[in-house]
VOPAGU-2260 file (C-alpha; in pm, 1 decimal, decimal comma):
REM VOPAGU-2260
SITE   aa  ch    i         X         Y         Z
SITE  MET   A    0    1156,2    2874,1    1414,5
SITE  ALA   A    1    1032,2    2725,9    1087,9
SITE  ASP   A    2     662,0    2667,6    1032,7
SITE  PHE   A    3     638,8    2292,1     980,5
SITE  ASN   A    4     271,2    2299,8     881,4
SITE  LYS   A    5     350,3    2480,1     558,2
SITE  GLY   A    6     498,0    2271,3     283,5
SITE  ILE   A    7     451,0    2149,8     -67,8
SITE  ASP   A    8     167,3    1904,5    -114,8
SITE  MET   A    9     339,0    1671,9    -360,1
SITE  ALA   A   10      10,9    1538,8    -499,3
SITE  ASP   A   11     -94,2    1890,0    -606,1
SITE  SER   A   12     232,8    2020,6    -748,1
SITE  ARG   A   13     312,3    2017,5   -1117,0
SITE  ILE   A   14     621,0    1807,2   -1069,3
SITE  PHE   A   15     460,6    1539,4    -852,8
SITE  ASN   A   16     133,4    1488,7   -1035,6
SITE  ARG   A   17    -139,2    1227,4    -994,4
SITE  THR   A   18      97,8     954,1   -1113,3
SITE  PHE   A   19     316,5    1001,5    -807,9
SITE  LYS   A   20      10,1     987,0    -580,1
SITE  VAL   A   21    -113,7     664,3    -741,3
SITE  LEU   A   22     229,6     502,1    -716,7
SITE  SER   A   23     273,0     608,0    -355,4
SITE  ASN   A   24     -69,4     478,0    -253,1
SITE  SER   A   25     -10,2     154,9    -447,7
SITE  LEU   A   26     308,3      89,7    -251,7
SITE  ASP   A   27     126,2     154,0      76,8
SITE  ILE   A   28    -154,9     -85,5     -11,8
SITE  ALA   A   29      86,4    -355,2    -131,3
SITE  ALA   A   30     280,7    -329,6     196,1
SITE  ARG   A   31     -40,5    -360,1     398,7
SITE  ARG   A   32    -158,3    -654,0     188,2
SITE  HIS   A   33     174,1    -828,0     245,6
SITE  THR   A   34     116,1    -798,7     621,7
SITE  VAL   A   35    -235,0    -944,2     589,6
SITE  ILE   A   36    -114,0   -1238,3     377,3
SITE  ALA   A   37     173,0   -1305,1     617,9
SITE  GLY   A   38     -84,0   -1311,9     900,0
SITE  ASN   A   39    -285,9   -1570,0     708,4
SITE  ILE   A   40      21,9   -1787,5     667,0
SITE  ALA   A   41     114,5   -1747,2    1033,7
SITE  ASN   A   42    -235,4   -1864,2    1134,4
SITE  MET   A   43    -238,3   -2157,1     893,5
SITE  ASP   A   44    -267,4   -2410,3    1177,0
SITE  THR   A   45    -520,3   -2211,3    1378,0
SITE  ILE   A   46    -850,5   -2397,3    1374,6
SITE  GLY   A   47   -1138,2   -2177,9    1264,8
SITE  TYR   A   48    -917,6   -1890,6    1141,5
SITE  LYS   A   49   -1064,5   -1716,7     838,7
SITE  PRO   A   50    -807,2   -1586,7     591,9
SITE  ARG   A   51    -825,7   -1215,8     516,4
SITE  ASP   A   52    -728,8   -1020,1     209,6
SITE  ILE   A   53    -724,6    -663,1      81,6
SITE  ASP   A   54    -897,0    -588,3    -246,6
SITE  PHE   A   55    -614,8    -389,0    -405,9
SITE  LYS   A   56    -819,8    -224,2    -681,0
SITE  LYS   A   57   -1113,9    -120,0    -461,7
SITE  THR   A   58    -885,0      12,3    -189,6
SITE  LEU   A   59    -679,2     215,7    -437,0
SITE  GLU   A   60    -995,0     359,1    -595,0
SITE  LYS   A   61   -1129,3     454,0    -252,1
SITE  ILE   A   62    -806,6     629,9    -156,3
SITE  MET   A   63    -775,3     810,9    -489,7
SITE  ASN   A   64   -1137,6     932,3    -480,6
SITE  ASP   A   65   -1114,6    1049,8    -119,5
SITE  LYS   A   66   -1153,8    1427,5    -116,0
SITE  GLN   A   67   -1022,3    1464,9     239,9
SITE  PRO   A   68    -671,2    1607,1     260,8
SITE  ARG   A   69    -432,7    1334,0     367,2
SITE  THR   A   70    -180,5    1541,7     553,4
SITE  MET   A   71     -85,1    1538,8     917,7
SITE  SER   A   72     -19,2    1843,1    1126,7
SITE  VAL   A   73     336,8    1855,7    1245,4
SITE  THR   A   74     355,0    2026,9    1581,5
SITE  ASP   A   75     714,8    1946,4    1668,2
SITE  PRO   A   76    1028,3    1944,3    1451,3
SITE  LYS   A   77    1098,9    1586,0    1562,7
SITE  HIS   A   78     769,7    1455,8    1420,6
SITE  PHE   A   79     759,5    1269,1    1093,3
SITE  SER   A   80     584,3    1454,7     814,2
SITE  GLY   A   81     445,1    1140,3     652,6
SITE  ASN   A   82      92,1    1014,4     657,0
SITE  ASP   A   83      11,5     660,4     761,8
SITE  ASN   A   84    -365,6     665,4     813,7
SITE  THR   A   85    -462,7     508,4     483,1
SITE  THR   A   86    -783,6     313,3     517,9
SITE  THR   A   87    -800,7     -33,2     371,5
SITE  SER   A   88   -1085,5    -266,2     308,2
SITE  ILE   A   89   -1008,4    -608,0     449,9
SITE  LYS   A   90   -1244,8    -891,8     379,6
SITE  SER   A   91   -1251,2   -1233,2     538,8
SITE  GLU   A   92   -1335,4   -1524,8     321,5
SITE  ILE   A   93   -1301,1   -1896,4     359,4
SITE  SER   A   94   -1077,5   -2049,3      98,5
SITE  ARG   A   95   -1253,3   -2286,5    -141,2
SITE  TYR   A   96    -984,1   -2544,2     -65,2
SITE  VAL   A   97   -1079,3   -2604,1     297,6
SITE  ASP   A   98    -936,4   -2918,6     455,4
SITE  LEU   A   99   -1251,6   -3040,3     629,4
SITE  GLU   A  100   -1066,2   -3313,9     815,8
SITE  HIS   A  101    -853,3   -3064,4    1005,3
SITE  LEU   A  102   -1094,2   -2769,2     984,5
SITE  ASP   A  103    -816,9   -2556,0     839,6
SITE  SER   A  104    -937,8   -2272,9     623,5
SITE  VAL   A  105    -600,9   -2136,6     512,1
SITE  ASN   A  106    -456,0   -2297,3     201,3
SITE  ILE   A  107     -81,2   -2241,9     182,0
SITE  ASP   A  108     -77,4   -2265,3    -198,1
SITE  THR   A  109    -342,9   -1996,1    -232,2
SITE  GLU   A  110    -166,3   -1770,8      16,8
SITE  MET   A  111     168,3   -1817,6    -155,6
SITE  ASP   A  112       1,6   -1729,1    -488,6
SITE  HIS   A  113    -134,9   -1411,5    -327,3
SITE  LEU   A  114     208,0   -1334,6    -183,2
SITE  VAL   A  115     383,1   -1374,5    -520,0
SITE  GLU   A  116     115,5   -1165,9    -697,1
SITE  ASN   A  117     148,5    -891,2    -436,6
SITE  ASN   A  118     527,5    -899,5    -457,5
SITE  ILE   A  119     511,7    -855,2    -835,1
SITE  LYS   A  120     275,7    -556,3    -797,6
SITE  PHE   A  121     507,3    -402,5    -539,4
SITE  SER   A  122     815,4    -454,7    -758,4
SITE  GLU   A  123     644,7    -312,6   -1068,1
SITE  THR   A  124     520,5      -9,5    -877,8
SITE  THR   A  125     866,7      51,2    -732,1
SITE  GLU   A  126    1016,0      32,9   -1081,8
SITE  MET   A  127     761,2     285,6   -1212,6
SITE  LEU   A  128     838,1     519,4    -923,1
SITE  LEU   A  129    1211,7     492,6    -987,5
SITE  ARG   A  130    1156,2     573,2   -1355,2
SITE  LYS   A  131     943,3     876,6   -1262,0
SITE  MET   A  132    1219,2     999,6   -1031,5
SITE  SER   A  133    1477,7     938,2   -1302,6
SITE  ILE   A  134    1279,6    1158,4   -1543,0
SITE  LEU   A  135    1268,2    1433,5   -1279,7
SITE  ARG   A  136    1641,0    1397,8   -1209,9
SITE  ASN   A  137    1719,5    1426,0   -1582,0
SITE  ALA   A  138    1498,6    1734,7   -1612,1
SITE  ILE   A  139    1674,1    1897,8   -1318,2
SITE  GLN   A  140    2019,9    1816,5   -1456,2
SITE  GLU   A  141    1927,6    1963,5   -1794,7
SITE  GLY   A  142    1830,3    2290,5   -1624,4
SITE  GLU   A  143    2162,6    2332,5   -1447,4
């Protein structure tokens, strides 16, 4: 039986350097932020709801500076080997465009701006990751 706890830590290998770790964490944060923004939009008509957001830069810095190993122990071959316990900092803030007549605190224009900005970050990060993988693929093909 194979030992599933032993494996290559991609963040520490020479091939998958810090760039890969930053890109991977950036994608995770962007996906989480998308969920938070979608929640804000879903609660747009909820009276008294305070919109939430994730500070992308601070969260990424916190994850990258964390010295704790971010690996999970795999005790069964059917378990996933991924890690999904990334901590995020979510802050609630009332939008400056509050409709006082209806007591709504979620501004759809602001949330859509956040959604577009987050989508662009996600797309750019995905493109960078694809380019990194393309470089690795070309290096492997040259060695064959």
